[in-house]
N, CA and C of each residue as an Amber inpcrd file, in Angstrom:
protein
   585
 -15.5560000  -1.4320000   9.0160000 -14.2560000  -0.8810000   8.6220000
 -13.9910000  -1.2380000   7.1590000 -13.4500000  -0.2970000   6.4100000
 -13.1590000  -0.4560000   4.9920000 -12.0200000  -1.4630000   4.8170000
 -12.2910000  -2.5270000   4.0590000 -11.3280000  -3.6200000   3.8750000
 -10.7010000  -3.5070000   2.4880000  -9.3720000  -3.5290000   2.4270000
  -8.6550000  -3.2420000   1.1850000  -7.6310000  -4.3190000   0.8810000
  -7.7880000  -4.9450000  -0.2980000  -6.7840000  -5.8790000  -0.7870000
  -5.6700000  -5.0670000  -1.4420000  -4.4500000  -5.2350000  -0.9530000
  -3.3040000  -4.5000000  -1.4780000  -2.5770000  -5.3690000  -2.4910000
  -2.5720000  -4.9290000  -3.7320000  -1.8290000  -5.6270000  -4.7810000
  -0.3380000  -5.4570000  -4.5190000   0.4600000  -6.3590000  -5.0580000
   1.9090000  -6.3270000  -4.8080000   2.5320000  -4.9840000  -5.1730000
   2.0860000  -4.3820000  -6.2830000   2.7150000  -3.1300000  -6.7230000
   2.4780000  -1.9780000  -5.7650000   1.5120000  -2.1010000  -4.8580000
   1.2910000  -1.0660000  -3.8410000   2.2040000  -1.2640000  -2.6400000
   2.8080000  -2.4470000  -2.5340000   3.6460000  -2.7640000  -1.3820000
   5.1340000  -2.8120000  -1.7020000   5.4890000  -2.6860000  -2.9690000
   6.9090000  -2.7490000  -3.3440000   7.6580000  -1.4600000  -3.0000000
   7.1880000  -0.2810000  -3.4100000   7.9260000   0.9400000  -3.0380000
   7.8800000   1.1310000  -1.5120000   9.0430000   1.2180000  -0.8940000
   9.1220000   1.2780000   0.5650000   8.3330000   2.4480000   1.1420000
   8.4780000   3.6360000   0.5720000   7.7750000   4.8020000   1.1090000
   6.2680000   4.6070000   1.0380000   5.7830000   4.0790000  -0.0680000
   4.3500000   3.8690000  -0.2540000   3.8310000   2.8040000   0.7120000
   4.5390000   1.6840000   0.7990000   4.1180000   0.6230000   1.7160000
   4.1090000   1.1290000   3.1550000   5.1130000   1.8880000   3.5210000
   5.2010000   2.4160000   4.8810000   4.0160000   3.3300000   5.1840000
   3.6880000   4.2120000   4.2610000   2.5580000   5.1200000   4.4630000
   1.2540000   4.3370000   4.5890000   1.0520000   3.3550000   3.7230000
  -0.1610000   2.5410000   3.7830000  -0.2600000   1.7880000   5.1070000
   0.8430000   1.1870000   5.5380000   0.8180000   0.4170000   6.7890000
   0.5590000   1.3240000   7.9940000   1.1380000   2.5020000   7.9740000
   0.9170000   3.4430000   9.0910000  -0.5350000   3.9290000   9.1150000
  -1.1230000   4.1550000   7.9490000  -2.5340000   4.5570000   7.8940000
  -3.4290000   3.4300000   8.4040000  -3.0840000   2.2110000   8.0660000
  -3.8570000   1.0610000   8.5480000  -3.7060000   0.9030000  10.0600000
  -2.4920000   1.1250000  10.5610000  -2.2680000   1.0420000  12.0130000
  -3.1390000   2.0380000  12.7670000  -3.4290000   3.1630000  12.1340000
  -4.2520000   4.1940000  12.7740000  -5.7410000   3.9560000  12.5570000
  -6.0630000   2.8000000  11.9890000  -7.4580000   2.4010000  11.8590000
  -8.2170000   3.0040000  10.6950000  -7.5160000   3.5200000   9.6960000
  -8.2140000   4.1170000   8.5580000  -8.7340000   3.0750000   7.5750000
  -8.1540000   1.8860000   7.5890000  -8.6370000   0.7830000   6.7630000
  -8.0380000  -0.5170000   7.2830000  -8.6010000  -1.6250000   6.8340000
  -8.0750000  -2.9510000   7.1660000  -7.3010000  -3.4550000   5.9540000
  -5.9930000  -3.6780000   6.1030000  -5.2000000  -4.1610000   4.9720000
  -5.3580000  -5.6710000   4.7980000  -5.3330000  -6.0990000   3.5350000
  -5.4280000  -7.5170000   3.2070000  -4.3950000  -7.8540000   2.1340000
  -3.9070000  -9.0810000   2.1750000  -3.0180000  -9.6140000   1.1400000
  -3.0570000 -11.1190000   1.2300000  -2.3930000 -11.7850000   0.3200000
  -2.2530000 -13.2420000   0.3650000  -0.7650000 -13.5670000   0.3830000
  -0.4540000 -14.8010000   0.6850000   0.9570000 -15.2090000   0.6460000
   1.5180000 -15.0870000  -0.7740000   0.6760000 -15.3080000  -1.7750000
   1.1470000 -15.1480000  -3.1550000   1.5070000 -13.6920000  -3.4330000
   0.6930000 -12.7670000  -2.9650000   1.0020000 -11.3490000  -3.1400000
   2.3050000 -11.0070000  -2.4200000   2.4660000 -11.5070000  -1.2010000
   3.6930000 -11.2350000  -0.4430000   4.9040000 -11.8200000  -1.1640000
   4.7460000 -13.0000000  -1.7620000   5.8350000 -13.5810000  -2.5550000
   6.1980000 -12.7070000  -3.7460000   5.1820000 -12.1260000  -4.3950000
   5.4320000 -11.2150000  -5.5150000   6.1640000  -9.9640000  -5.0370000
   5.7660000  -9.4540000  -3.8710000   6.4330000  -8.2760000  -3.3060000
   7.9070000  -8.5870000  -3.0790000   8.1770000  -9.7150000  -2.4520000
   9.5620000 -10.1000000  -2.1470000  10.4080000 -10.1700000  -3.4180000
   9.8900000 -10.8680000  -4.4280000  10.6340000 -11.0030000  -5.6890000
  10.8530000  -9.6490000  -6.3570000   9.8150000  -8.8200000  -6.3770000
   9.9150000  -7.5090000  -7.0400000  10.9140000  -6.5970000  -6.3360000
  10.9040000  -6.5950000  -5.0000000  11.8410000  -5.7470000  -4.2520000
  13.2660000  -6.2040000  -4.5200000  13.5030000  -7.5010000  -4.4670000
  14.8620000  -8.0190000  -4.6890000  15.3120000  -7.8170000  -6.1300000
  14.3850000  -7.8800000  -7.0880000  14.7410000  -7.6040000  -8.4850000
  15.0620000  -6.1300000  -8.6880000  14.2960000  -5.2580000  -8.0400000
  14.5010000  -3.8150000  -8.1970000  15.7510000  -3.3410000  -7.4650000
  16.0670000  -4.0000000  -6.3550000  17.2160000  -3.5900000  -5.5400000
  18.0700000  -4.8080000  -5.2080000  18.8220000  -5.3050000  -6.1830000
  19.6020000  -6.5300000  -5.9710000  20.6430000  -6.4140000  -4.8610000
  21.0390000  -5.2000000  -4.5170000  22.0300000  -5.0330000  -3.4480000
  21.3970000  -5.1740000  -2.0570000  20.0680000  -5.1670000  -2.0080000
  19.3530000  -5.2700000  -0.7360000  19.4160000  -6.7170000  -0.2360000
  19.6880000  -6.8790000   1.0230000  19.7730000  -8.2070000   1.6190000
  18.3880000  -8.8560000   1.6630000  18.2630000 -10.1190000   1.2200000
  16.9840000 -10.8210000   1.3500000  16.5050000 -10.8750000   2.8020000
  17.4520000 -10.9190000   3.7350000  17.0890000 -10.9370000   5.1520000
  16.3610000  -9.6560000   5.5440000  16.8020000  -8.5400000   4.9990000
  16.1560000  -7.2540000   5.3000000  14.7480000  -7.2040000   4.7160000
  14.5920000  -7.7090000   3.4950000  13.2690000  -7.7490000   2.8700000
  12.3490000  -8.6630000   3.6750000  12.8670000  -9.8270000   4.0710000
  12.0630000 -10.7600000   4.8670000  11.6550000 -10.1500000   6.2010000
  12.5470000  -9.3680000   6.8030000  12.2220000  -8.7100000   8.0740000
  11.0800000  -7.7170000   7.8870000  11.1160000  -6.9870000   6.7860000
  10.0410000  -6.0340000   6.4880000   8.7080000  -6.7530000   6.3300000
   8.7050000  -7.8560000   5.5860000   7.4760000  -8.6000000   5.3550000
   6.9850000  -9.2780000   6.6380000   7.9120000  -9.7630000   7.4280000
   7.5540000 -10.3750000   8.7130000   6.9190000  -9.3300000   9.6440000
   7.4550000  -8.1180000   9.6430000   6.8940000  -7.0430000  10.4720000
   5.4600000  -6.7270000  10.0410000   5.1910000  -6.7640000   8.7450000
   3.8320000  -6.5400000   8.2620000   2.8940000  -7.6230000   8.8020000
   3.3380000  -8.8830000   8.7200000   2.5250000  -9.9960000   9.2270000
   2.2930000  -9.8790000  10.7340000   3.3270000  -9.4860000  11.4580000
   3.1960000  -9.3780000  12.9170000   2.2800000  -8.2280000  13.3120000
   2.3350000  -7.1350000  12.5660000   1.4880000  -5.9830000  12.8650000
   0.0330000  -6.2430000  12.4810000  -0.1610000  -6.9820000  11.3820000
  -1.5100000  -7.2670000  10.8860000  -1.6870000  -8.7780000  10.7000000
  -1.7670000  -9.5320000  11.8010000  -1.8410000 -10.9930000  11.6800000
  -3.0860000 -11.4930000  10.9490000  -4.1480000 -10.6940000  10.9190000
  -5.3830000 -11.1130000  10.2450000  -5.4110000 -10.6980000   8.7700000
  -4.3550000 -10.0510000   8.2840000  -4.3670000  -9.5250000   6.9200000
  -4.2290000 -10.6070000   5.8570000  -3.5380000 -11.6860000   6.1680000
  -3.2570000 -12.7180000   5.1710000  -4.4870000 -13.5800000   4.9070000
  -4.8710000 -13.6230000   3.6410000  -6.0510000 -14.3650000   3.2070000
  -5.6010000 -15.6850000   2.6050000  -6.1660000 -16.7720000   3.1080000
  -5.8410000 -18.1100000   2.5970000  -7.1130000 -18.7720000   2.0800000
  -6.9410000 -19.7360000   1.1910000  -8.0630000 -20.5070000   0.6850000
  -8.7640000 -19.9110000  -0.5170000  -8.1350000 -18.9590000  -1.1720000
  -8.7400000 -18.2760000  -2.3190000  -8.5910000 -19.0510000  -3.6250000
  -7.7210000 -20.0360000  -3.6440000  -7.3590000 -20.7360000  -4.8910000
  -8.5510000 -21.2880000  -5.6760000  -9.5570000 -21.9060000  -5.0320000
 -10.6840000 -22.4420000  -5.8140000 -11.4850000 -21.3720000  -6.5650000
 -11.3870000 -20.1300000  -6.1410000 -12.1420000 -19.0600000  -6.7920000
 -11.4710000 -18.5360000  -8.0620000 -10.1950000 -18.8100000  -8.2370000
  -9.4420000 -18.2310000  -9.3590000 -10.0980000 -18.5290000 -10.6980000
 -10.5430000 -19.7500000 -10.8980000 -11.1220000 -20.1370000 -12.1850000
 -12.4190000 -19.3950000 -12.5000000 -13.0570000 -18.8190000 -11.5020000
 -14.3290000 -18.1170000 -11.7150000 -14.1450000 -16.6440000 -12.0470000
 -12.9110000 -16.1500000 -11.9730000 -12.6260000 -14.7220000 -12.1720000
 -12.2400000 -14.4660000 -13.6270000 -12.8340000 -13.4410000 -14.2230000
 -12.5130000 -13.0260000 -15.5910000 -11.7930000 -11.6880000 -15.5550000
 -10.5510000 -11.6640000 -16.0190000  -9.7530000 -10.4400000 -16.0910000
  -8.9550000 -10.4330000 -17.3840000  -8.5390000  -9.2490000 -17.8360000
  -7.6940000  -9.1830000 -19.0340000  -6.4010000  -9.9830000 -18.8880000
  -5.7960000  -9.9450000 -17.7190000  -4.5700000 -10.6960000 -17.4620000
  -4.8820000 -11.8010000 -16.4510000  -4.9150000 -13.0490000 -16.9010000
  -5.2410000 -14.1480000 -15.9830000  -4.3020000 -14.2410000 -14.7800000
  -3.1110000 -13.6900000 -14.8950000  -2.1690000 -13.7450000 -13.7770000
  -2.5940000 -12.8640000 -12.6030000  -3.5750000 -11.9880000 -12.8100000
  -4.0710000 -11.1290000 -11.7350000  -5.3150000 -11.6890000 -11.0500000
  -5.8160000 -12.8130000 -11.5320000  -7.0570000 -13.3590000 -10.9690000
  -6.9190000 -13.7120000  -9.4900000  -5.7190000 -14.0960000  -9.0700000
  -5.5350000 -14.4760000  -7.6660000  -5.8120000 -13.2990000  -6.7260000
  -5.5160000 -12.0790000  -7.1720000  -5.7510000 -10.8940000  -6.3380000
  -7.2520000 -10.7180000  -6.1080000  -8.0260000 -10.8390000  -7.1660000
  -9.4790000 -10.6910000  -7.0590000 -10.0700000 -11.8450000  -6.2560000
  -9.5800000 -13.0470000  -6.4810000 -10.0860000 -14.2040000  -5.7340000
  -9.8820000 -14.0060000  -4.2310000  -8.7010000 -13.5520000  -3.8460000
  -8.4300000 -13.2910000  -2.4250000  -9.3160000 -12.1610000  -1.9070000
  -9.5240000 -11.1380000  -2.7270000 -10.3720000 -10.0060000  -2.3180000
 -11.8140000 -10.4540000  -2.1050000 -12.3170000 -11.2960000  -3.0020000
 -13.6880000 -11.8040000  -2.8670000 -13.8160000 -12.6300000  -1.5940000
 -12.8910000 -13.5480000  -1.3800000 -12.9500000 -14.4080000  -0.2030000
 -12.8840000 -13.5980000   1.0910000 -12.0640000 -12.5420000   1.0910000
 -11.8870000 -11.7140000   2.2890000 -12.9850000 -10.6680000   2.4610000
 -13.9050000 -10.6130000   1.5100000 -14.9670000  -9.5970000   1.5240000
 -14.3890000  -8.1840000   1.5530000 -13.3820000  -7.9910000   0.7150000
 -12.7680000  -6.6720000   0.5850000 -13.7470000  -5.7130000  -0.0840000
 -13.5580000  -4.4400000   0.1940000 -14.3600000  -3.3970000  -0.4410000
 -13.6890000  -2.8680000  -1.7000000 -12.3510000  -2.9510000  -1.7340000
 -11.6010000  -2.3960000  -2.8640000 -10.2770000  -3.1240000  -3.0080000
  -9.6950000  -2.9580000  -4.1910000  -8.3490000  -3.4320000  -4.4790000
  -7.5090000  -2.1980000  -4.7800000  -6.4220000  -2.0330000  -4.0540000
  -5.4990000  -0.9340000  -4.3250000  -4.3940000  -1.4870000  -5.2090000
  -4.3050000  -0.9390000  -6.4230000  -3.3420000  -1.4150000  -7.4080000
  -2.9090000  -0.2830000  -8.3190000  -1.6620000  -0.3480000  -8.7600000
  -1.1620000   0.6220000  -9.7250000  -1.5350000   0.2230000 -11.1520000
  -2.0660000  -0.9720000 -11.3290000  -2.4200000  -1.4820000 -12.6580000
  -3.9320000  -1.5060000 -12.8350000  -4.5450000  -0.3480000 -12.8640000
  -6.0020000  -0.2700000 -12.9500000  -6.5480000  -0.9280000 -14.2120000
  -5.7990000  -0.8510000 -15.3050000  -6.2830000  -1.4340000 -16.5620000
  -6.4280000  -2.9510000 -16.4560000  -5.7320000  -3.5820000 -15.5300000
  -5.8270000  -5.0320000 -15.3500000  -7.0130000  -5.4400000 -14.4800000
  -7.6890000  -4.4570000 -13.8910000  -8.8200000  -4.7190000 -13.0000000
 -10.0180000  -3.8610000 -13.4330000 -10.5890000  -4.1640000 -14.6040000
 -11.6650000  -3.3120000 -15.1320000 -12.9320000  -3.3670000 -14.2710000
 -13.6120000  -2.2470000 -14.2410000 -14.8340000  -2.1190000 -13.4510000
 -15.8680000  -3.1670000 -13.8430000 -15.9760000  -3.4620000 -15.1360000
 -16.9860000  -4.4260000 -15.5940000 -16.7450000  -5.8210000 -15.0140000
 -15.5060000  -6.1460000 -14.6760000 -15.2010000  -7.4320000 -14.0580000
 -15.3780000  -7.4040000 -12.5480000 -15.1010000  -6.2470000 -11.9380000
 -15.1220000  -6.1540000 -10.4720000 -16.4940000  -5.8120000  -9.8970000
 -17.2460000  -4.9720000 -10.5890000 -18.5380000  -4.5080000 -10.0530000
 -19.4660000  -5.6600000  -9.6750000 -19.6300000  -6.6900000 -10.5250000
 -20.5190000  -7.7890000 -10.1350000 -20.0510000  -8.5290000  -8.8770000
 -18.7940000  -8.3660000  -8.5370000 -18.2400000  -9.0210000  -7.3430000
 -18.2650000  -8.1000000  -6.1200000 -18.8240000  -6.9050000  -6.2890000
 -18.8980000  -5.9540000  -5.1850000 -17.5690000  -5.2740000  -4.8960000
 -16.7110000  -5.2060000  -5.8970000 -15.3760000  -4.6270000  -5.7330000
 -15.1700000  -3.4700000  -6.6940000 -14.1700000  -2.6660000  -6.4000000
 -13.6630000  -1.6940000  -7.3610000 -12.1580000  -1.5610000  -7.1250000
 -11.4660000  -1.1400000  -8.1570000 -10.0130000  -0.9440000  -8.0600000
  -9.7290000   0.5450000  -7.9780000  -8.7150000   0.8750000  -7.1980000
  -8.3150000   2.2670000  -7.0200000  -6.7910000   2.3140000  -6.9740000
  -6.2240000   3.3460000  -7.5290000  -4.7650000   3.4790000  -7.5020000
  -4.3030000   3.8310000  -6.0930000  -3.0550000   3.5090000  -5.7590000
  -2.5400000   3.9270000  -4.4530000  -2.6320000   5.4400000  -4.2620000
  -2.3910000   6.1920000  -5.3260000  -2.4530000   7.6540000  -5.2590000
  -3.8580000   8.1180000  -4.8740000  -4.8620000   7.6240000  -5.5810000
  -6.2460000   8.0050000  -5.2900000  -6.6470000   7.5400000  -3.8980000
  -6.2300000   6.3410000  -3.5210000  -6.5740000   5.8260000  -2.1960000
  -5.9890000   6.7060000  -1.0950000  -4.7250000   7.1000000  -1.2370000
  -4.1120000   7.9810000  -0.2390000  -4.7850000   9.3510000  -0.2210000
  -5.1650000   9.8570000  -1.3860000  -5.9010000  11.1390000  -1.4300000
  -7.2340000  11.0130000  -0.7080000  -7.9180000   9.8780000  -0.8950000
  -9.1830000   9.6520000  -0.1910000  -8.9610000   9.6310000   1.3190000
  -7.8850000   8.9610000   1.7590000  -7.5850000   8.9220000   3.1890000
  -7.2660000  10.3190000   3.7140000  -6.5650000  11.1180000   2.9150000
  -6.2430000  12.4900000   3.3140000  -7.5140000  13.3170000   3.4530000
  -8.4550000  13.1360000   2.5260000  -9.7360000  13.8430000   2.6170000
 -10.5250000  13.3890000   3.8370000 -10.4850000  12.0850000   4.1040000
 -11.2330000  11.4990000   5.2130000 -10.6730000  11.9010000   6.5730000
  -9.3510000  11.8850000   6.6750000  -8.7070000  12.1140000   7.9760000
  -7.4170000  12.9050000   7.7830000  -7.5250000  14.2020000   7.4810000
  -6.3250000  14.9860000   7.1770000  -5.3270000  15.0460000   8.3360000
  -5.8050000  15.1740000   9.5490000  -4.8760000  15.2500000  10.6800000
  -4.1460000  13.9360000  10.9020000  -4.8640000  12.8350000  10.7320000
  -4.2410000  11.5190000  10.8940000  -3.1910000  11.3080000   9.8130000
  -3.5320000  11.6230000   8.5710000  -2.5770000  11.4070000   7.4800000
  -1.3780000  12.3470000   7.5910000  -1.5960000  13.5520000   8.0930000
  -0.4780000  14.4530000   8.3380000   0.4650000  13.8390000   9.3660000
  -0.1200000  13.2750000  10.4040000   0.6880000  12.6300000  11.4480000
   1.4260000  11.4100000  10.9010000   0.7860000  10.6770000   9.9940000
   1.4300000   9.5230000   9.3560000   2.7330000   9.9600000   8.6860000
   2.6610000  11.0350000   7.9080000   3.8490000  11.5200000   7.1950000
   4.8950000  12.0290000   8.1830000   4.4670000  12.7630000   9.1910000
   5.4050000  13.2710000  10.1950000   6.1160000  12.1210000  10.9180000
   5.3440000  11.1080000  11.3080000   5.9390000   9.9620000  12.0070000
   6.8610000   9.1620000  11.0960000   6.4680000   9.0250000   9.8480000
   7.3010000   8.3070000   8.8870000   8.6560000   8.9960000   8.7510000
   8.6420000  10.3070000   8.6900000   9.8910000  11.0600000   8.6120000
  10.6750000  10.9490000   9.9100000  10.0000000  11.0790000  11.0360000
  10.6740000  11.0490000  12.3330000  11.3220000   9.6920000  12.6070000
  10.7200000   8.6150000  12.0900000  11.2520000   7.2720000  12.3270000
  12.3700000   6.8830000  11.3700000  12.5720000   7.6540000  10.3290000
  13.6210000   7.3330000   9.3480000  14.9920000   7.5690000   9.9770000
  15.8410000   6.5830000   9.8810000  17.1590000   6.6750000  10.5020000
  18.3120000   6.5660000   9.4990000  18.1430000   5.7300000   8.5050000
  19.2570000   5.4570000   7.6060000  18.7820000   5.4940000   6.1640000
  18.7200000   6.6520000   5.5490000  19.1510000   7.9580000   6.0530000
  18.0070000   8.6620000   6.7840000  18.3390000   9.6800000   7.5860000
  17.2900000  10.5070000   8.1900000  16.5260000  11.2300000   7.0790000
  15.2270000  11.4140000   7.2800000  14.3950000  12.0740000   6.2790000
  13.5810000  13.1950000   6.9060000  13.3350000  14.2110000   6.1240000
  12.3800000  15.2450000   6.5220000  11.0080000  14.8320000   5.9900000
   9.9740000  15.5240000   6.4370000   8.6380000  15.2720000   5.8960000
   8.6380000  15.5310000   4.3900000   9.3660000  16.5490000   3.9520000
   9.4680000  16.8350000   2.5260000  10.1000000  15.6700000   1.7670000
  11.1200000  15.0450000   2.3530000  11.7560000  13.8820000   1.7220000
  10.7450000  12.7460000   1.5430000   9.9210000  12.5160000   2.5610000
   8.9090000  11.4630000   2.4840000   7.9070000  11.7910000   1.3870000
   7.4740000  13.0320000   1.3280000   6.5170000  13.4550000   0.3010000
   7.1110000  13.2680000  -1.0900000   8.3690000  13.6330000  -1.2620000
   9.0330000  13.4440000  -2.5650000   9.0960000  11.9660000  -2.9160000
   9.4560000  11.1260000  -1.9450000   9.5310000   9.6870000  -2.1780000
   8.1700000   9.1150000  -2.5780000   7.1230000   9.6000000  -1.9590000
   5.7770000   9.1390000  -2.3140000   5.4080000   9.5620000  -3.7330000
   5.7710000  10.7680000  -4.1070000   5.5290000  11.2120000  -5.4770000
   6.2720000  10.3520000  -6.4790000   7.5130000  10.0170000  -6.1730000
   8.3100000   9.1600000  -7.0610000   7.7620000   7.7380000  -7.1200000
   7.0690000   7.3250000  -6.0500000   6.4790000   5.9880000  -6.0040000
   5.1180000   5.9330000  -6.6950000   4.7040000   7.0490000  -7.3000000
   3.4610000   7.0620000  -8.0510000   2.3100000   7.7800000  -7.3810000
   2.4850000   8.2270000  -6.1440000   1.4150000   8.9270000  -5.4290000
   1.5780000  10.4300000  -5.6190000   1.5620000  10.8720000  -6.8670000
   1.8540000  12.2660000  -7.2020000   0.8010000  13.2380000  -6.6860000
  -0.4740000  12.9080000  -6.8640000  -1.5310000  13.8120000  -6.4020000
  -1.5350000  13.9090000  -4.8810000  -1.3090000  12.7820000  -4.2160000
  -1.2360000  12.7890000  -2.7610000  -0.0560000  13.6440000  -2.3050000
   1.0990000  13.4440000  -2.9280000   2.2850000  14.2190000  -2.5610000
   2.0350000  15.7080000  -2.7680000   1.3830000  16.0530000  -3.8590000
   1.0780000  17.4570000  -4.1420000   0.1270000  18.0240000  -3.0860000
  -0.8970000  17.2470000  -2.7320000  -1.8630000  17.7140000  -1.7300000
  -1.2050000  17.9020000  -0.3730000  -0.3310000  16.9790000   0.0030000
   0.3650000  17.0950000   1.2860000   1.3080000  18.2940000   1.2600000
   2.0280000  18.4610000   0.1570000   2.9530000  19.5950000   0.0410000
   2.1910000  20.9190000   0.1270000   1.0360000  20.9930000  -0.5180000
   0.2350000  22.2200000  -0.4880000  -0.3300000  22.4980000   0.8990000
  -0.4410000  21.4440000   1.7120000  -0.9650000  21.6360000   3.0670000
   0.0550000  22.3130000   3.9780000   1.3080000  22.3870000   3.5070000
   2.3540000  23.0230000   4.3000000   3.1940000  22.0490000   5.0970000
   2.8050000  20.7770000   5.1350000   3.5670000  19.7800000   5.8870000
   4.9880000  19.6640000   5.3540000   5.1370000  19.7050000   4.0490000
   6.4500000  19.4880000   3.4460000   7.4520000  20.5770000   3.7870000
   6.9880000  21.6600000   4.3610000   7.9180000  22.7310000   4.7070000
   8.3970000  22.6270000   6.1520000   7.9160000  21.5940000   6.8730000
   8.3740000  21.4300000   8.2480000   9.8150000  20.9880000   8.2550000
  10.4560000  21.0830000   9.3900000  11.8970000  20.8070000   9.4970000
  12.2620000  19.3610000   9.3530000  13.5280000  19.0820000   9.5440000
  14.0220000  17.7160000   9.4540000  13.3690000  16.8490000  10.5040000
  13.3340000  15.5450000  10.2070000  12.8110000  14.5840000  11.1740000
  13.5950000  14.6720000  12.4740000  14.8900000  14.9210000  12.3840000
  15.7140000  14.9990000  13.5930000  15.2490000  16.1500000  14.4760000
  14.7870000  17.2510000  13.8760000  14.3510000  18.4110000  14.6360000
  13.0620000  18.1390000  15.4050000  12.2680000  17.1460000  14.9440000
  11.0060000  16.8500000  15.5980000  11.1470000  15.7270000  16.6010000
  12.3190000  15.1310000  16.7160000  12.5010000  14.0090000  17.6330000
  12.4960000  14.4930000  19.0690000
C-alpha cells in the first residue's frame, strides 16, 4: 500500500484534509504524520480561524488519530540532523517519512522538498492537488464517492458536491477541482437531496 507523509499544510484546509482522510479510509493510501506535524496543524488552524474553538480543532485531530491509529510516527528525532533541506525547519517531515518508510510526502511547499534531497532517501514530494489528481486517475469511482459523501455529511452548513469542489479549489487543489467538475459530479444536487 502506498504510504504518504502528510505535511501540515495539507491538513490545515478542512475541505482538503477531509478529502484526503476519506480517500485514505477507502484504502487508496496509508496516511502518516507525526505529533509535531499535528501540533503545526493545530496552531495553523487556530491562527487562520481565531474564532474557532480549540476544543473543536482538538476533536478533529483526535478523530484523525482514532481513525488512523497507526498513522502517527514517533522516534524520528535522531534522523533530523542527517537531512539536508533548504529550510531546516522542514527536516522533521522528511525524518518522519524516512522512519515510516513513506513513498511520498504530500506538501504544498514543493520548493522546500527538492528532488535532489529526497531521491537518495527513496522519497519524492507531490502537491496535494497532484496527489488528488493521481487518486482520481487511479480510482475515479472511489474519488467521486468521496466527494459525494463529503457533501452528504456536511451539516453546518449543508454543502452540495459543487460546494465541496469549490472549497477544494480554494484550498489549492485547482486541477483536481477542475477534473471533478468536468466529470459532471459538480452538477449533482444538494447534499440534502442525496440523503
